[in-house]
VOGU-3710 file (C-alpha; in Angstrom, 3 decimals, decimal comma):
1> mpvkkkyrkv> 50,547/-47,015/31,797  51,732/-43,379/31,856  51,958/-43,521/28,061  48,297/-44,508/27,821  47,333/-41,606/30,073  49,295/-39,298/27,827  47,464/-40,532/24,711  44,176/-40,263/26,553  44,863/-36,607/27,363  45,798/-35,896/23,747
11> liliilllgf> 42,624/-37,611/22,554  40,459/-35,558/24,934  42,147/-32,361/23,785  41,488/-33,237/20,138  37,832/-33,977/20,906  37,457/-30,627/22,710  39,040/-28,743/19,811  36,765/-30,490/17,322  33,733/-29,654/19,433  34,779/-26,009/19,695
21> tlslqlsysf> 35,338/-25,802/15,941  31,959/-27,400/15,262  30,198/-24,945/17,556  31,812/-22,040/15,700  30,619/-23,443/12,388  27,073/-23,799/13,737  27,051/-20,288/15,239  28,355/-18,675/12,065  27,001/-21,030/9,436  25,897/-18,131/7,264
31> wqieskdtnl> 29,463/-16,800/7,071  30,374/-18,862/4,058  33,948/-18,043/3,162  34,376/-20,830/0,673  37,602/-19,593/-0,879  40,715/-21,082/0,702  42,786/-18,120/-0,421  41,337/-15,369/1,770  42,881/-12,132/2,882  41,310/-11,276/6,233
41> gvvedecvti> 41,439/-7,544/6,933  40,646/-5,592/10,087  39,770/-1,897/9,937  39,163/0,395/12,901  36,713/3,210/12,103  36,447/5,309/15,255  35,163/2,830/17,836  33,795/0,436/15,234  35,773/-2,621/14,153  35,210/-3,934/10,641
51> iysddldfnl> 36,544/-7,358/9,664  36,570/-8,186/5,955  36,851/-11,837/4,967  38,713/-10,999/1,792  40,098/-8,113/-0,199  37,668/-5,356/-1,079  37,513/-6,080/-4,815  34,438/-7,951/-5,980  34,889/-8,646/-9,678  32,901/-10,736/-12,134
61> vkpqaikddd> 35,143/-11,567/-15,073  33,530/-13,439/-17,952  30,723/-14,578/-15,637  28,175/-17,218/-16,496  24,532/-16,249/-16,059  23,103/-17,688/-12,838  19,532/-18,302/-11,743  18,246/-16,465/-8,689  17,830/-19,785/-6,893  21,529/-20,529/-7,354
71> gprtipksia> 22,886/-17,023/-6,744  22,631/-17,212/-2,926  24,871/-20,291/-3,001  27,778/-18,547/-4,699  30,943/-17,509/-2,861  30,316/-14,347/-0,809  32,310/-11,463/0,498  31,721/-11,458/4,254  31,879/-8,652/6,771  31,706/-8,567/10,570
81> itnncsyskt> 30,977/-5,144/12,077  31,406/-4,634/15,816  30,284/-1,507/17,637  32,621/-1,002/20,593  31,107/2,414/21,347  28,842/3,257/24,263  26,279/4,630/21,814  24,664/3,425/18,591  26,395/4,033/15,262  25,011/4,387/11,749
91> ievglnvlkk> 26,723/2,071/9,301  26,660/2,206/5,514  27,681/-0,589/3,159  28,556/0,766/-0,269  29,562/-0,563/-3,657  31,704/1,237/-6,218  31,218/0,187/-9,840  34,473/0,950/-11,640  34,609/2,617/-15,045  36,525/-0,262/-16,561
101> sslssdkikv> 33,412/-2,438/-16,230  31,875/-3,440/-19,527  28,724/-4,983/-18,051  26,049/-2,518/-16,947  24,682/-2,556/-13,406  21,180/-3,439/-14,610  22,451/-6,903/-15,547  24,007/-7,742/-12,167  22,108/-9,005/-9,128  23,302/-8,374/-5,578
111> yingdvthqa> 22,114/-10,299/-2,509  22,792/-9,644/1,179  22,174/-12,074/3,998  23,469/-12,865/7,465  21,995/-11,105/10,484  19,689/-9,412/7,968  18,461/-10,489/4,555  17,867/-8,304/1,485  16,376/-10,177/-1,423  18,314/-10,234/-4,676
121> dyvsnyqllm> 17,929/-7,066/-6,738  19,737/-5,377/-9,602  22,678/-3,194/-8,635  21,086/-0,392/-10,669  18,090/-0,352/-8,314  20,151/0,621/-5,267  20,397/4,256/-4,207  22,935/6,236/-6,202  25,449/8,317/-4,221  27,372/11,448/-5,107
131> nndpdilekr> 30,558/10,590/-6,973  33,637/12,721/-7,598  36,044/9,903/-8,407  36,957/9,745/-12,120  37,674/6,006/-11,860  34,244/5,175/-10,441  31,257/4,849/-12,749  28,597/4,492/-10,035  28,544/4,666/-6,253  25,672/2,652/-4,777
141> llykfdiepn> 24,347/2,394/-1,222  23,663/-1,300/-0,593  22,620/-1,138/3,050  22,288/1,402/5,840  21,525/0,489/9,440  22,085/1,427/13,085  24,152/-0,916/15,220  23,636/-0,860/18,968  26,520/-0,478/21,489  28,633/-3,571/22,142
151> siirlnirmw> 26,952/-5,580/19,416  28,016/-7,240/16,177  26,425/-7,521/12,743  27,604/-10,094/10,216  26,790/-9,807/6,531  27,408/-11,738/3,331  27,405/-10,006/-0,050  26,962/-11,994/-3,241  26,773/-10,846/-6,849  26,061/-12,664/-10,082
161> ldeyatisnd> 25,122/-12,105/-13,697  21,354/-12,245/-14,066  20,038/-15,340/-15,810  18,144/-13,228/-18,347  21,021/-10,914/-19,210  22,275/-10,988/-22,772  25,884/-9,988/-23,315  28,268/-9,928/-26,221  31,863/-11,114/-26,189  33,158/-7,611/-25,596
171> knsfytnyyv> 30,827/-6,987/-22,642  31,858/-9,546/-20,115  33,212/-7,946/-16,959  31,932/-6,130/-13,891  34,592/-4,587/-11,668  33,666/-3,261/-8,251  34,909/-2,728/-4,742  32,805/-2,611/-1,621  33,272/-0,822/1,669  31,807/-0,144/5,101
181> ttnptvikpt> 31,829/3,340/6,601  30,498/5,199/9,643  30,713/8,499/7,758  27,405/9,304/6,089  27,675/9,648/2,316  25,771/12,182/0,265  22,885/10,582/-1,580  22,489/11,771/-5,133  18,967/13,242/-5,313  16,528/12,287/-8,014
191> iyekimedng> 14,712/14,935/-10,036  11,650/14,482/-7,838  13,609/14,664/-4,578  15,684/17,705/-5,527  12,866/19,843/-6,922  10,638/19,032/-3,956  13,440/19,927/-1,538  14,316/23,113/-3,452  10,708/24,242/-3,025  10,371/23,697/0,705
201> glefinnkvv> 9,810/19,968/0,974  6,755/17,782/0,517  5,020/18,693/3,793  5,371/22,423/3,151  4,073/22,085/-0,416  1,126/19,900/0,596  0,034/22,480/3,163  -0,356/25,196/0,514  -3,962/25,769/-0,511  -5,299/27,568/-3,573
211> tdyniistvn> -8,884/28,381/-2,693  -10,032/30,052/-5,894  -8,713/29,409/-9,406  -10,846/32,279/-10,720  -8,175/34,580/-9,290  -5,004/34,953/-11,320  -1,589/34,547/-9,672  0,923/37,364/-10,080  3,251/36,376/-7,228  5,585/33,420/-6,835
221> dglirfdnay> 3,333/30,740/-5,361  5,991/28,151/-6,149  5,090/24,488/-6,329  1,529/23,656/-5,282  -0,408/20,448/-5,049  -3,325/19,959/-7,436  -5,210/16,689/-6,925  -2,451/14,049/-7,192  -0,126/16,267/-9,197  2,162/19,201/-8,417
231> yfrgnvvnny> 2,325/22,381/-10,533  4,305/25,594/-10,433  2,025/28,612/-10,087  2,495/32,337/-10,512  5,599/34,429/-11,111  8,018/31,523/-10,632  11,774/32,086/-10,931  13,214/28,615/-10,201  11,573/26,295/-12,730  14,054/26,544/-15,608
241> mkinnllfri> 15,532/23,361/-17,054  17,920/22,869/-19,949  17,917/19,782/-22,171  20,223/19,592/-25,181  20,792/23,359/-24,869  17,027/23,992/-25,120  15,609/26,019/-22,227  12,324/24,701/-20,817  10,060/25,800/-17,984  8,978/23,074/-15,571
251> lgfnpdgslr> 5,194/22,841/-15,366  5,367/20,366/-12,496  4,969/16,695/-11,672  2,293/14,510/-13,228  0,183/12,233/-10,989  2,581/9,350/-11,784  5,553/11,448/-10,603  7,057/12,148/-14,035  8,284/15,683/-14,741  6,332/17,877/-17,176
261> liyindtles> 8,169/20,555/-19,176  7,178/23,233/-21,683  9,587/24,678/-24,249  8,809/28,372/-24,546  10,543/29,699/-27,639  9,024/32,267/-29,972  10,636/30,856/-33,108  8,128/27,985/-33,340  4,940/28,832/-35,216  2,197/26,962/-37,047
271> nyndnrnkee> -1,492/27,078/-37,813  -3,543/24,324/-36,198  -5,195/23,209/-39,370  -5,643/24,401/-42,932  -9,453/24,268/-42,792  -12,012/25,204/-40,150  -15,466/24,275/-41,459  -15,722/20,845/-39,803  -15,553/19,737/-36,195  -12,864/17,208/-37,122
281> yldfktsnvf> -10,417/20,045/-37,801  -10,076/20,288/-34,012  -8,532/16,798/-33,958  -5,005/16,959/-32,564  -3,801/13,702/-34,155  -4,560/14,894/-37,692  -3,550/18,520/-37,137  -0,658/20,448/-38,635  0,492/21,113/-35,080  0,870/17,411/-34,330
291> nylndwynnn> 3,098/16,918/-37,373  5,026/20,090/-36,562  5,675/18,945/-32,974  6,895/15,517/-34,029  9,266/17,006/-36,603  10,608/19,377/-33,951  11,053/16,504/-31,506  12,913/14,349/-34,032  15,199/17,229/-34,965  16,029/18,270/-31,400
301> lldydkyiis> 15,500/15,554/-28,801  16,204/12,144/-30,324  19,519/11,941/-28,435  17,485/12,193/-25,210  14,636/9,974/-26,340  15,321/7,252/-23,744  14,826/9,779/-20,930  11,580/11,190/-22,343  8,495/9,125/-21,646  5,384/8,673/-23,731
311> ydfcsdtsye> 2,544/10,287/-21,858  -1,223/10,643/-22,175  -2,010/14,127/-23,497  -5,622/15,291/-23,373  -7,590/16,874/-26,199  -10,849/17,117/-24,268  -13,782/16,739/-26,640  -16,411/16,096/-24,011  -19,077/18,685/-24,823  -22,443/20,328/-24,422
321> kyynkinygs> -24,420/21,528/-27,424  -26,491/24,718/-27,554  -28,354/24,911/-30,855  -25,594/25,326/-33,458  -22,780/25,793/-30,940  -20,687/23,010/-29,372  -18,790/23,960/-26,207  -16,039/21,541/-25,216  -14,949/20,383/-21,777  -12,231/22,929/-20,999
331> ylrlfngatp> -14,457/25,806/-22,092  -17,263/24,554/-19,831  -14,890/24,316/-16,859  -12,949/27,543/-17,338  -15,063/30,219/-19,075  -17,939/30,338/-16,604  -16,151/29,968/-13,307  -12,783/28,233/-13,103  -12,775/24,608/-11,983  -9,703/23,156/-13,734
341> slscgetdke> -9,211/19,419/-14,053  -6,488/17,026/-15,134  -9,030/14,400/-16,155  -9,861/13,957/-19,819  -13,627/13,997/-20,220  -15,455/11,101/-21,831  -16,695/11,774/-25,325  -18,653/10,142/-28,108  -16,741/12,137/-30,712  -14,465/10,245/-33,070
351> yggiinskvg> -11,769/12,881/-32,603  -9,906/14,108/-29,574  -9,639/12,309/-26,246  -6,398/10,885/-24,871  -3,389/10,834/-27,191  -0,290/8,984/-26,016  2,776/10,737/-27,375  6,338/11,846/-26,649  5,336/15,463/-27,338  2,168/17,527/-27,091
361> litmdevvia> 0,839/20,912/-25,950  -0,304/22,417/-22,672  -4,042/22,337/-21,870  -6,166/25,319/-20,902  -6,749/23,661/-17,523  -2,993/23,621/-16,897  -2,790/27,319/-17,778  -5,344/28,104/-15,068  -3,552/25,905/-12,528  -0,350/27,829/-13,346
371> ggssgednqs> -2,032/31,179/-12,652  -3,866/32,200/-15,819  -7,543/32,932/-16,359  -10,209/33,403/-19,037  -11,505/36,509/-17,279  -8,405/38,625/-16,741  -5,092/39,451/-18,391  -1,985/38,239/-16,588  1,458/39,412/-17,611  3,066/38,315/-14,324
381> yylytgnpyy> 3,060/34,526/-14,421  5,640/32,257/-15,983  3,416/31,160/-18,884  3,063/34,724/-20,162  5,250/35,286/-23,229  3,776/38,345/-24,985  2,826/36,176/-27,961  -0,418/34,278/-28,541  0,036/30,497/-28,505  -2,044/27,382/-28,990
391> tmspnnyyyg> -3,122/25,041/-26,226  -4,220/21,465/-26,851  -7,797/22,152/-25,732  -10,616/22,516/-28,276  -12,731/25,503/-27,219  -15,872/25,415/-29,333  -17,328/24,835/-32,754  -19,579/27,626/-33,954  -19,686/28,031/-37,713  -16,056/27,056/-37,564
401> anmgivneyg> -13,514/25,243/-35,389  -11,992/27,285/-32,538  -9,060/26,209/-30,378  -8,266/27,473/-26,894  -5,225/29,769/-26,786  -3,278/32,057/-24,466  -3,340/35,519/-26,034  -0,677/38,229/-26,117  -1,852/39,488/-22,701  -1,595/36,114/-20,967
411> kltetrvtnt> -5,351/35,509/-20,981  -7,242/32,418/-22,110  -9,366/32,940/-25,184  -9,950/31,272/-28,575  -8,949/31,480/-32,217  -9,828/29,886/-35,550  -7,721/26,812/-36,250  -6,477/28,364/-39,493  -4,602/31,149/-37,697  -0,826/30,881/-37,231
421> lsiypvinid> 0,340/31,231/-33,634  3,294/30,251/-31,480  3,730/26,567/-30,627  5,235/25,563/-27,263  6,052/21,819/-27,103  5,401/19,888/-23,887  7,387/16,773/-22,950  7,569/14,492/-19,912  10,707/12,925/-18,465  11,444/10,194/-15,973
431> sslfikgngt> 11,771/11,868/-12,548  13,887/9,035/-11,123  16,808/10,467/-13,115  19,250/12,891/-11,507  19,722/16,630/-11,999  22,091/19,397/-11,086  21,592/23,162/-10,875  19,045/25,142/-8,876  16,375/25,949/-11,470  17,136/29,634/-11,925
441> idnpyeldle> 17,671/31,134/-15,366  21,377/31,609/-14,543  21,751/28,049/-13,205  18,952/25,967/-14,732  18,414/22,349/-13,851  20,166/19,911/-16,163  20,153/16,138/-16,356  23,068/14,662/-14,423  23,912/11,621/-16,520  27,412/10,967/-15,147
//
């Protein structure tokens, strides 16, 4: 009889242990540590305890492409973060992509779930952080959150090769390590973020008001808002940018957020066209300038072509006709009171209009936004060079084709298309890239491609 009691006690104990184990599995069902060979690690970061389910390496070696529906069922790296403090703490979960990786981060999906869920996205879409480690290719911020006192957050991290990724035999690995920290990391600013911050921040810039574009700007107005775009105006000293050892001036940000640059160099010269006795000689697409610009681009910027976007340049051939004279859109807006516009007027002409290109010219409207005028000389704004140069804006046709130009005194005027003047190429780049420098002539902005 005592023996039976003993077995009964053992049986009850086993049942209790099984019940306790089952309850743990139900409570933490998302914590899917499927690998039997785990290396549980505990890290104390101030008063925060971080428990890693495995080592901190998360490597994909010769991975098979996986569908997004199957990715969340792969083996995760799991983390439990406990805040033992009496106050809330900011936590960052980061991922280091190592330089020995042969797969690029735009082919790898990452997915976070647990107490929070972030839908699967490419590693390349996560915020890039400052990186001074020569062994790390990219530092990415996967997740940032505040954890309340005496609480716990549990997370799973999964990564897989995207189902649509194409790889060759020599590009078949993705080496990373992940980490949790309570020390805020420095986010690597994009072009848009850095230039906005360097000029006072978005709120400060948006509160600037230019009330009258008839008045030239001879002081440093900095970055101003114009409609849905942002332009530098006046005697600006911090809008220099260098690309492939070519020094540009930043015009500003287009309405879509891309960065607009003008290359001011007096060695570039061309006539606009060889003939002037037809309206069609104002056409940008068939002009000598268009061919000249494309040759210049191919000779100087092809190595940066993937960073330069095709953009809609405007050769505004909307018009009004007075007897034998045709006045085009920019002339109508800017030579009888200045009301500049970034819109390209509608036209029934077979020439002009919107031209999508990697390279073009500045418009007369942009010159006025930057501080110039058709009524007054201005030798104190950043678009003054001391040399006359072509814009992209047709001015008028009156017994000959006349293009809008900036003259040697910084004033808007016109010239026959057959005249040879300076040519200043305009390009547009993706503002989600990263830059370094501060925009001065001694420390111009440069693309940070590391």
